[in-house]
N, C-alpha and C positions, 0 to 999 in steps of 0.2 A: 912369324906371325905373333902379334900380341895375343895374350890369352883371351878366351871367351868373355871372362869377367870384365875386361876392359871396354867392351862394347855395350852401348845402351840397349841393344836388342840382339838376340841370337841371329836374326836374319842378316844383320849388318856384318857379323863375324863371317857367316858362311858366304856372303857375297864377296867379301875380301879374300877369303880362302880360295874360292873358285877363280877369282881374278889371278891370284898368284899361281894356282895350278895351271891355268891357261898359259901363263908365261913359261912355266916349266916344260910345256910340250914343244916349245921352240928350239930346244937343245938339238945339236947336230945329230945326236943318236935317236932323236924322236922325229919331229916334223921339220926340223932344220929351217926355221924362219930367220931371215936376215936381221930382224930386229933384236934377236937374241944372240945369234952367232957372230955378228959383227959389232965392233965397238961403236957405241952411240952415246952422244952427249945428251943430257937432259934437254928436252924440247926440240931437238933436231928432227928432221923428217923421219928417219928410221925409228927413232925412239917414239915419236908421236904415232906412227902407224902401229907399232907393237902395242902401245897403250890402248889404242882403239880396238885392236884384235882382242886383247885381254878383257877389255870391258864388255865387248859384245859377247864374247864367249862366256863370261861370268853371268851375263843376263840370260843367256840360253840355258846354262846350268841351273840358275835360280828357277827358271820356268819349269825345268824337269823336276826339280826338288819341291816345287809348289811354294816357293818363297814369294811373299806378297808384293803387290804393286808398289808400295812405298819404296822398297829397295830398288825396284826397277826404275822408278822415277829418278832416284839419285844416280843410277847408272846412266840413264839417258842424258842427264845434265853433264856428266863427266865425258860421255861420248861426244856431246855437242862441243865441248871445249876443245877437244882434239880435232874435230872436224873443222872448226874455225881456223885452226893453224894450217890445215891442209886443204883449204878451200879451192885451190887451183887444180886439184886432181879430181876430175869428174867421175872416175872409175873407182876411186878409193873405197867408198862405202861398200860396194859390191865385192871388191877384192878382200877387204877386211872381214866382211861377213862370211865369205867363203873360207878364209883361213880360220876364223873363229869356229865355224861349224866343224872343220876338220879337227880342231883342238878339242872341242866338246865331245866329238865322236871318239877321239883317242882316249880321253879321260873315262868315258862311259864304256869303252871296250867295243864300240861299234866298228865293224870292218868297213873300209872304203877302198876304192881302187885309186891308184896314183893319177889316172887320167881325169877323175872327177873330183 
């Protein structure tokens, strides 16, 4: 992570930090997401799905932290770019949001069961 002083606003730093934290939850010893545990090239389907999960999760964490809508709007634009790449998968946004919620819960220490 670049230092806080490299960002125009602190909210942008924390949004990026949350995005990277969501990625970290995909490790095989955490939530074991394929976008992290499998080799993926920039822009391929697995990479794109993981970016979508990370950005949605970061937006969720920004909401919990009370970070303003400007950062959320930037996140929405980023999510939209990945969705365009994955437009043929009609279930993708629901699946990505579910994985993002699990990641946010993991980071926040909220318990969840494996079935849900």
